[in-house]
GUVO-693152 format. One record per residue: residue number from 1; x, y, z of N, C-alpha, C in turn. Coordinates in steps of 0.1 Angstrom, whole numbers, plus 5000, padded with zeros to 4 digits. Layout:
BEGIN
num,n.u,n.v,n.w,ca.u,ca.v,ca.w,c.u,c.v,c.w
NUM,X,Y,Z,X,Y,Z,X,Y,Z
...
***
This chain:
BEGIN
num,n.u,n.v,n.w,ca.u,ca.v,ca.w,c.u,c.v,c.w
1,0342,8761,1559,0339,8771,1549,0340,8785,1555
2,0345,8794,1547,0346,8808,1551,0339,8816,1540
3,0335,8829,1544,0329,8838,1534,0339,8849,1531
4,0341,8851,1518,0350,8862,1514,0343,8871,1504
5,0348,8883,1503,0342,8893,1494,0353,8899,1485
6,0349,8901,1472,0358,8908,1463,0358,8922,1467
7,0369,8928,1471,0370,8942,1475,0372,8951,1463
8,0372,8946,1451,0375,8955,1440,0361,8959,1433
9,0362,8970,1426,0350,8975,1419,0348,8968,1405
10,0357,8958,1402,0356,8951,1390,0356,8936,1392
11,0357,8929,1381,0357,8914,1382,0370,8909,1387
12,0370,8899,1396,0382,8893,1401,0382,8879,1397
13,0393,8874,1391,0394,8860,1387,0406,8854,1393
14,0405,8843,1401,0416,8837,1407,0416,8823,1401
15,0423,8821,1390,0423,8808,1383,0428,8796,1391
16,0438,8798,1399,0444,8788,1407,0434,8782,1417
17,0425,8791,1422,0415,8786,1431,0401,8784,1425
18,0401,8785,1411,0389,8783,1403,0377,8792,1409
19,0380,8805,1411,0370,8814,1416,0369,8826,1407
20,0357,8831,1405,0354,8843,1397,0344,8851,1405
21,0347,8863,1408,0338,8872,1415,0335,8884,1407
22,0322,8888,1408,0318,8901,1402,0322,8912,1413
23,0320,8925,1410,0324,8935,1419,0317,8933,1432
24,0324,8933,1443,0319,8933,1457,0311,8920,1460
25,0312,8910,1452,0304,8898,1454,0310,8890,1466
26,0301,8884,1473,0305,8875,1485,0302,8861,1481
27,0312,8852,1485,0311,8838,1482,0316,8830,1494
28,0311,8818,1495,0316,8808,1505,0326,8799,1498
29,0337,8797,1505,0348,8789,1499,0354,8780,1510
30,0361,8770,1505,0369,8761,1514,0380,8770,1521
31,0383,8766,1533,0393,8774,1541,0407,8770,1536
32,0409,8759,1530,0423,8754,1527,0428,8757,1513
33,0424,8769,1508,0429,8773,1495,0440,8783,1497
34,0453,8778,1495,0465,8787,1498,0465,8800,1491
35,0460,8801,1479,0460,8813,1471,0453,8825,1478
36,0442,8821,1486,0434,8831,1492,0442,8840,1502
37,0451,8834,1509,0459,8842,1519,0466,8853,1512
38,0472,8851,1501,0479,8861,1493,0470,8872,1489
39,0458,8869,1485,0448,8879,1480,0442,8887,1492
40,0441,8880,1504,0436,8887,1516,0447,8897,1520
41,0459,8893,1521,0470,8901,1525,0472,8913,1516
42,0469,8912,1503,0470,8923,1494,0458,8932,1494
43,0447,8928,1502,0435,8936,1503,0426,8935,1491
44,0428,8925,1482,0419,8923,1471,0406,8916,1475
45,0407,8907,1484,0395,8901,1490,0395,8903,1505
46,0383,8903,1511,0382,8905,1525,0374,8894,1531
47,0377,8890,1544,0369,8880,1551,0356,8886,1555
48,0346,8878,1555,0332,8883,1559,0328,8874,1571
49,0325,8881,1582,0320,8873,1594,0305,8875,1595
50,0299,8868,1604,0285,8869,1606,0281,8883,1611
51,0289,8889,1619,0285,8902,1625,0291,8914,1617
52,0300,8911,1607,0306,8922,1600,0307,8919,1585
53,0300,8926,1577,0301,8925,1563,0308,8938,1558
54,0320,8937,1552,0327,8949,1548,0319,8957,1538
55,0320,8970,1539,0313,8978,1529,0322,8980,1517
56,0316,8980,1505,0324,8983,1493,0330,8997,1494
57,0343,8998,1490,0349,9011,1491,0346,9021,1480
58,0342,9016,1469,0338,9024,1458,0326,9018,1451
59,0317,9025,1446,0305,9019,1439,0309,9011,1427
60,0302,9001,1424,0304,8993,1412,0301,9002,1400
61,0310,9001,1390,0307,9010,1378,0295,9005,1371
62,0288,9014,1366,0276,9010,1357,0281,9008,1343
63,0279,8997,1338,0284,8993,1325,0273,8995,1315
64,0277,9000,1303,0267,9001,1292,0265,8987,1287
65,0253,8984,1284,0249,8971,1278,0251,8971,1263
66,0255,8960,1257,0256,8960,1242,0242,8962,1236
67,0241,8966,1224,0228,8967,1218,0221,8953,1218
68,0208,8954,1219,0200,8941,1222,0202,8930,1212
69,0201,8933,1199,0202,8922,1189,0216,8921,1182
70,0226,8927,1188,0239,8928,1182,0244,8914,1179
71,0242,8904,1188,0248,8891,1187,0241,8883,1175
72,0230,8888,1171,0223,8881,1160,0227,8886,1146
73,0235,8897,1146,0240,8902,1133,0250,8893,1127
74,0251,8892,1114,0262,8884,1108,0274,8893,1109
75,0286,8888,1107,0298,8895,1109,0299,8908,1100
76,0295,8907,1088,0295,8919,1079,0286,8930,1085
77,0274,8927,1089,0265,8937,1094,0270,8942,1108
78,0276,8934,1116,0282,8938,1129,0293,8948,1127
79,0302,8945,1117,0313,8955,1114,0307,8968,1109
80,0297,8967,1101,0291,8980,1096,0285,8988,1107
81,0278,8981,1116,0272,8988,1128,0284,8995,1136
82,0295,8988,1138,0306,8993,1146,0312,9005,1139
83,0313,9005,1126,0319,9016,1119,0310,9029,1120
84,0297,9027,1122,0288,9039,1124,0287,9043,1138
85,0291,9035,1148,0289,9038,1162,0299,9049,1166
86,0294,9059,1174,0302,9070,1178,0304,9070,1194
87,0298,9061,1201,0299,9061,1216,0309,9050,1220
88,0321,9054,1225,0331,9044,1229,0326,9035,1240
89,0316,9039,1248,0311,9030,1259,0303,9019,1252
90,0296,9021,1242,0288,9011,1235,0298,9001,1229
91,0309,9006,1223,0318,8998,1216,0325,8989,1227
92,0329,8995,1238,0335,8987,1249,0325,8976,1254
93,0312,8979,1255,0303,8969,1260,0302,8957,1250
94,0303,8960,1237,0302,8950,1227,0315,8942,1228
95,0327,8948,1230,0340,8942,1230,0341,8932,1242
96,0334,8935,1253,0334,8926,1265,0328,8913,1262
97,0319,8912,1252,0312,8900,1250,0315,8893,1236
98,0320,8901,1227,0322,8896,1213,0333,8886,1212
99,0331,8876,1204,0341,8865,1203,0346,8863,1188
100,0339,8869,1179,0342,8868,1165,0355,8876,1162
101,0366,8870,1157,0379,8877,1156,0378,8889,1147
102,0370,8888,1136,0369,8900,1126,0362,8911,1133
103,0351,8908,1141,0344,8919,1148,0352,8925,1159
104,0360,8916,1166,0368,8921,1177,0379,8931,1171
105,0385,8928,1159,0394,8937,1153,0388,8950,1149
106,0375,8949,1144,0368,8961,1140,0365,8970,1152
107,0362,8964,1163,0359,8971,1176,0371,8978,1180
108,0382,8971,1181,0395,8977,1185,0399,8989,1176
109,0398,8987,1163,0401,8997,1154,0392,9010,1156
110,0379,9007,1157,0370,9019,1159,0373,9026,1172
111,0376,9019,1183,0379,9025,1196,0392,9034,1194
112,0401,9029,1186,0414,9037,1184,0410,9049,1176
113,0402,9048,1166,0398,9059,1158,0391,9070,1166
114,0382,9066,1175,0375,9075,1183,0384,9082,1193
115,0394,9074,1198,0404,9079,1208,0412,9090,1201
116,0417,9087,1189,0425,9096,1181,0417,9109,1177
117,0405,9107,1175,0396,9119,1171,0394,9128,1183
118,0394,9122,1195,0392,9130,1207,0404,9137,1212
119,0416,9134,1206,0428,9141,1211,0430,9154,1204
***
């Protein structure tokens, strides 16, 4: 077993190795995973030894959390909420977790509207 760290400030997913890391997360993995060598050489992950834990190069971004009870809203109410929302960070936070296709479309549309209004 070896210890490796996600060197990115965001989520890292390595499907071939069945690994998912949060920002700067450290995990123990089997040494015989060929995909890891490529990611180590690219600087995306770093080896962690007992005496040396690499420092994150940038702080993890603070993400806005979706509104508390948003997932309990029916699709119609969720879309209405989105149409009234003015903060793109809130919309992004909902988009990261939302799975209902109609709500996802409304989120993307609202983000585009806010982006167009800001130009």
